[in-house]
C-alpha positions in Angstrom: 0.0 0.0 0.0 1.5 3.4 -1.0 1.9 5.9 1.8 0.7 8.6 -0.7 -2.8 9.4 -1.8 -4.0 11.7 -4.5 -6.6 14.5 -4.0 -9.1 12.7 -6.2 -8.7 9.4 -4.4 -9.1 11.1 -1.0 -12.2 12.9 -2.1 -13.7 9.5 -3.0 -12.7 7.9 0.3 -15.1 7.8 3.2 -14.5 7.1 6.9 -11.0 8.6 7.2 -9.4 10.9 9.7 -7.8 13.9 8.0 -5.1 16.0 9.9 -4.0 19.4 8.7 -0.4 19.8 9.8 0.5 23.1 8.2 3.4 24.8 10.0 6.0 27.4 9.4 9.5 27.5 11.0 9.4 30.7 13.0 5.6 31.2 12.5 2.9 32.3 12.0 1.1 29.4 13.7 -0.4 26.9 11.3 -3.8 27.1 12.9 -4.1 30.6 11.3 -3.9 28.9 7.9 -6.3 26.3 9.0 -8.9 29.0 10.0 -8.6 30.5 6.5 -9.6 27.3 4.9 -9.0 23.5 5.1 -10.2 20.2 3.8 -13.7 19.5 4.8 -13.7 17.6 8.1 -10.0 18.0 8.6 -8.7 18.6 12.2 -5.7 20.8 12.9 -2.7 19.0 14.3 0.0 21.2 15.9 3.5 20.1 15.1 5.0 21.6 18.2 2.3 20.4 20.7 1.0 17.2 19.2 3.9 15.7 17.2 6.8 16.5 19.5 7.8 16.6 23.2 9.0 19.8 24.9 12.0 21.5 23.3 15.2 21.2 25.3 18.4 19.2 25.4 16.9 16.5 23.3 16.3 19.0 20.4 13.6 21.4 19.2 11.2 18.6 18.2 12.1 15.5 20.2 9.9 12.4 20.2 6.8 12.9 22.3 6.1 10.5 25.1 3.9 7.5 24.2 1.2 8.7 26.7 1.4 12.3 25.4 1.1 11.3 21.8 -1.7 8.8 22.4 -3.7 11.5 24.2 -3.1 14.0 21.5 -4.1 11.6 18.7 -7.3 10.5 20.6 -8.2 14.2 21.0 -7.8 14.6 17.2 -10.1 11.6 16.6 -7.4 9.1 15.4 -8.6 5.5 15.7 -6.5 2.3 15.3 -8.6 0.8 12.6 -9.3 3.9 10.6 -7.1 5.4 7.8 -5.4 8.7 8.7 -4.5 11.2 5.9 -2.1 14.0 6.7 -1.4 17.1 4.6 0.4 20.5 4.6 1.1 23.1 2.0 4.9 22.7 1.8 5.6 19.8 -0.4 4.7 17.3 2.4 7.8 18.3 4.3 5.7 18.8 7.4 3.1 16.2 6.8 5.8 13.6 6.6 6.6 14.2 10.3 3.0 13.4 11.1 3.2 10.3 8.9 6.4 9.1 10.5 5.3 9.8 14.1 2.1 7.9 13.6 3.9 5.0 12.0 6.6 5.0 14.8 3.8 4.7 17.4 2.2 1.8 15.6 -0.6 3.1 13.3 -0.7 0.8 10.3 -2.6 3.0 7.7 -1.3 6.5 7.4 -1.3 8.3 4.0 0.2 11.6 2.9 -1.8 13.8 0.6 0.6 14.1 -2.4 0.9 17.8 -3.2 -1.0 18.8 -0.1 -3.4 21.6 0.2 -2.3 23.3 -3.1 -3.0 20.0 -5.0 -6.4 19.7 -3.4 -7.5 23.2 -4.3 -5.8 22.9 -7.7 -8.1 20.0 -8.4 -11.1 22.2 -7.8 -12.1 20.4 -4.6 -14.0 22.2 -1.8 -12.6 23.7 1.3 -14.2 24.6 4.6 -13.7 27.1 7.5 -15.6 25.2 10.1 -14.0 23.6 13.1 -15.6 20.1 13.1 -16.8 18.4 16.2 -14.4 15.6 16.8 -15.4 12.2 18.2 -12.5 11.1 20.5 -10.4 8.3 19.0 -9.2 5.1 20.5 -5.6 5.1 19.2 -3.1 3.2 21.3 0.5 4.3 21.0 3.0 1.4 20.6 6.5 2.8 20.2 9.1 1.3 17.9 7.3 1.0 14.6 10.1 3.0 12.7 13.9 2.8 13.1 15.5 5.7 15.0 19.1 6.9 15.5 20.9 8.2 18.6 23.6 10.8 18.1 26.3 8.1 18.4 24.5 5.9 15.9 24.2 8.9 13.5 27.9 9.5 13.7 28.7 5.9 13.0 26.3 5.8 10.1 27.9 8.9 8.6 31.2 7.1 8.7 30.1 3.6 7.7 26.9 4.0 5.8 25.0 7.1 4.4 23.6 9.8 6.6 21.6 12.4 4.6 21.3 16.0 5.7 17.8 17.1 4.6 18.3 20.9 5.2 19.0 23.5 2.6 22.6 23.3 1.2 23.7 26.6 2.7 22.8 25.4 6.2 24.7 22.2 5.6 27.7 24.2 4.5 27.5 26.3 7.6 27.0 29.6 5.7 23.8 30.4 7.5 22.0 29.1 10.5 18.6 30.8 11.2 17.6 28.7 14.2 20.3 26.7 16.0 23.3 28.2 17.8 26.0 26.5 15.7 26.2 26.3 11.9 27.5 23.3 9.9 26.8 19.6 9.6 27.6 16.2 11.2 31.0 15.1 9.8 30.6 12.6 7.0 27.0 13.5 6.3 25.9 14.1 2.7 23.8 17.1 1.7 20.4 16.1 0.3 17.9 18.9 0.6 14.3 17.6 0.7 13.4 20.0 -2.2 15.0 17.4 -4.5 12.4 14.8 -3.6 9.5 16.6 -5.2 8.7 18.2 -8.5 7.6 21.9 -9.1 4.1 20.9 -8.2 5.1 19.8 -4.7 4.3 16.1 -5.5 6.9 13.4 -4.9 9.0 12.3 -7.9 8.2 8.9 -9.3 9.9 6.1 -7.4 12.4 5.4 -10.2 13.6 9.0 -10.2 13.9 8.9 -6.4 16.0 5.7 -6.6 18.3 7.5 -9.1 18.6 10.5 -6.9 19.5 8.5 -3.8 21.8 6.2 -5.7 23.7 9.4 -6.7 24.0 10.2 -3.0 25.3 6.8 -2.2 22.1 5.2 -1.0 21.4 1.8 -2.4 20.2 -1.6 -1.3 22.4 -3.2 1.3 23.9 0.1 2.5 22.5 1.4 5.9 21.0 4.8 5.6 19.5 7.5 7.8 18.5 11.1 7.7 18.5 14.2 9.9 17.6 17.9 9.5 17.3 20.8 11.9 14.9 19.2 14.4 13.6 16.0 12.9 10.7 17.4 10.8 11.9 17.6 7.2 14.2 14.6 7.7 11.0 12.5 8.0 10.3 13.6 4.4 13.7 12.1 3.4 12.8 8.9 5.1 9.4 8.8 3.3 11.1 9.5 0.0 13.6 6.8 0.5 10.7 4.4 1.4 9.0 5.3 -1.9 12.2 4.4 -3.6 12.3 1.0 -1.8 15.2 2.0 0.5 14.7 1.7 4.3 16.1 4.5 6.4 16.3 5.5 10.1 15.5 8.9 11.5 17.8 10.9 13.8 14.9 12.6 15.6 16.9 15.1 17.6 18.8 16.0 14.5 21.1 19.1 14.4 19.4 20.8 17.3 20.2 17.8 19.5 23.7 17.3 18.0 24.9 20.8 18.8 23.4 20.8 22.3 26.5 18.8 23.3 29.5 21.1 22.6 31.9 18.1 22.5 30.4 16.8 19.3 32.4 17.7 16.2 31.0 20.0 13.6 32.0 20.2 9.9 31.5 23.0 7.4 32.0 23.5 3.7 
């Protein structure tokens, strides 16, 4: 079953839970976009509050606790036996974090709306401004459904496998750093901005093109691979794209914000 779904297929699908996970690094809050219009019946899911634990030494978007995530998903109407569809308006770079987190905590049927909100409206499908009444869900969080990396494992993977850095190339090179206190990248990591996973329309490239892209970056069958970004949001997009290409990958959830929290860890630039 593909983790992607088209606007047309979603419009024809009944009995699903739809989560709007639009978000901007540095704001404004995604709920403001939700208020302006969203998919009919969609419920707003807050990246900071619902898909991550409190920011701190573990990073800006660490894994939430199982109990906290379960509570948030039940409040949003997520059920174990019901398909969940997630979307954003940023080429699925944010929706992928919702997809990954739900999969990590054991949900078996999570889809990403390919192309997101722009694809939905571009197809002439209706939007809504109402806040729907949500029937509480029965989702049970079962951690461990997706592979994760510690900082030490990420460093080892950068040396012995392939560790992809999903951030913009200038952040990887250390030329700019708009959020974290230190610029640069994990030594040995390979620059692979998530923008290369999608076409101009914000939809994922065909699987064969994704395989070619990742092969050029050193990712191929039999080679362990993983991804990180600033705080574990867009790196989930890299994991999803590699999955579409048939290449399993682990996520360093703490990512750069966790890596630089320990000043003894090495930093590379250039």
